[in-house]
N, C-alpha and C positions, 0 to 999 in steps of 0.2 A: 489776320489770323486764317487763314481755310478752313473753309467751315467742310472737315468730312463726313460728319454725320451719313448716316443710312437714313434715306428718305423713300416709304411707300407712295404709291400709290395702285387703287383698281380698275379695275376697265370691266367694261358690262359687252359682252358678246353678242351682237345685237341676232335675232330670231326671228322671223318672220314665216319659218314653216307655217302659219297658221292662214296664210293669204295666198291663195291657191292661185291667184293673177294675178296681172299687172291689174289689172281694170280697177279701176277706183283710184288709180295713184297717182295719174297724173298730177303736174304742175296746175295749182289751182285748183284740185279735186278735193283737196280733205281742209276740210274745215278746221278754223285754229280751237282750241282749251287751253287758257289759264288754269293750272289744277292750283284746287288748295288746298296743300300738301297738310296744313291743323286736321281735317275729314280724313285724312287716313291714318288710318294702323301701322305703325312702324314695321310692326315681327312680320304681322299681316302683308302687309302689301308693298314695304321696301326693306327688306333685312339686309338683304347687300350694300345699301343706298342708291338704289335704281330704281324709276317705276316701271313697271316693263310694256315690251312692246304685245298687242294683242290683248291689256288690261282692257274693259269691260267699264267707262267711265259714263256719272250722268250730270247733270246742270242744277247747283244750288239754286233755286229760287228765288230766296232772297238775294246774293252778292250777283249772280251771275257766272261765277265761278264753277270749277267744277269739281266733282268725287268722287267717290266709289262708287258705281255700279254696284245697290246695296240689297242680299237678299239671304238671315237669319240662317246659321244651325242646328242643328237641331241637340238641343243641353238635356240631357237628362241626369235624375241621380238616382242613389242608392244608397239607403239609410238604412241603419241597421234598430231593429226595435223589439221588443220582448227578453225574456235574455235563455242562457241554456243552444243558441245556433255553433252547431258546432262546423257545418258546412251544408252550401249552398247550390242553386244551376239558375243562372239566366237563359231565358226563353225572348227569342227575338223572330217574329215573323215565322213560327211555326219552327225553327231550330234551337235544338238546344243544347248549352255547355255542358262540357264535364263536370263532375263535381269542384266544388272551387271553393279550400277552406276557408273556414270564418277567420284565420289572421292572415290573408292573403293578403298580398299589396297590389297594387295600382298597375303593375306591369305585369301578376299574373291575372287579374280578369285585366286585361285588351287581349294575352296573350289565347286564353280562353273565346274571348269574341272573337277574334281575328281565327281563330282556329273551326269555325262555323262556312260551311259551304256560302253563303251570303253575306260573311261578312268579309273584305280585303283588308290585307295589312295596309295602312294609312284613312278604313274606313272610321275608327273609331280612338278614340286621344284618349284614354284614363289616367284621372290625376285625385291625389287623394288618398284618405285611406290611410291604413286600415278600417276594417269594421268599427272595432271595437275603439278608435279612437276620435272617425269620422267620418262622414258618409266620403264616397265615392261619385267626383262625378264625370261625366262618357256622354266627351264631342264630337257630335254624327261631321265626319267629313269628306275624304277622296270621291268614291261618287255617290257620296249619299250625302253632299256636302248641301245648302238649301235646301233642300228634300224636309217634308211634314210628314218623318219617315215614322214609324207604326214603334209604340207604348212595348221597351221590357218589360216580363216576368217576369215573377222569380220561386221558385221553389226553395225552400227553406227543409234545415233537418237537424234536430235535439233541441230539448223543451220546447220550450215558449217563444221562440225566436224567429223573429220574421226579419224581410227583406222587404224596405220599401218603396218602388219607385213614382218620382215624378218625375213632369214636365217641367222642367225650368225656365228653355226657350226653347218653345214650338220653333221649329224648322219651318223654310219656306214663307216666311213673314218678309214681306218688300219693305225698304227703307222708304224713310219719310221728306217729305220735303225738300222737290224733285230727287233724290234716291229711288226712288226708286220706278221712275224710266229712265233705260237706257239709251245717254245721247249717238255713241259710239263708239270707237275701238281704236286704241292710246297704238299711232304709229308706228313710231319711233321706241325706244330706251329713254327716260332720259332722266337724266342727273339728280337724284335731289338737292335741290342748295344748300343746306343747312343741316347737320343731323340736329341739335341743338336749338334753335329758331323756327320753328315751324313754322310762324309768320311769313316767313322769304318763300313767296308766290313763285311757281316753274311755268312754262308755258310750250305747250307743240303742236301735235294733227290729232284730229280723227277720223281711220275709215267710216265713211258713213255709204257705202255700197259697191256691190264686188261679189267674190268670190271666199267664203274662211270655210277650215277646219276646226268643229267644235271641236275634235279633241286634243289639237293642238295651241289651245288658249291655254295663257298664263294664271286662268282667272275661270273658274265651270259661268254658264251664261247660261240662266233657266229661258223655257216656254217662253212665261213673259218678254222679257228683255231682246228674246231672240224674235218678237215680235214688234217690238218697236222700233225695233232696225228694217226695215219693212222693201228697202234697199238692195241688202244684203242676203246673197244665196246658201246656209248652211247647209253641208254636207259632215256628217259623222268623220 
């Protein structure tokens, strides 16, 4: 019997707009790198099943395979204390939000933060809450990714209510076991061999010298990572 069921397959359009010249891409100039798929986080590094061209990678000391060059994003929590809280505000680096209701949702808190002049849409992700049921978790990303950002402060209104800020993950902390040293930028996008079996590795090439536009890279590369790649000239 003929199988007439519909089959679907996804494709990744190659984007090397981060690469400003062909210098450093001649045959034989791109060192090979075998990626340890299990070292990557699916939702962050390959949400569509592909490792993107331009992704910074690092050599894992123990195995010789490659994983993500990693620098932590800051995570802060907001937890209610006391009693009688009716509203509150958040101050971040000198900028203060409009008043936030005590029963505000995560989306409303995120919108209040993104309305500040020093936090752009995509710079924070707020989850959890409302405060009466549990803390909010604020993860800094976007232009604030990989950065040790200032601690938020809060001003509560009502009764003895408080909103306590705690930093649970300091931003800008590099990885370990080799992941703290950037080895190169992935030259071509690579399809993940199996989304269910991360023991299957995949090999590709790295760009280790040439001219690169930082703002076009698929992941933020901090100053230390740029310093690691001494033969690459970076422009904003």
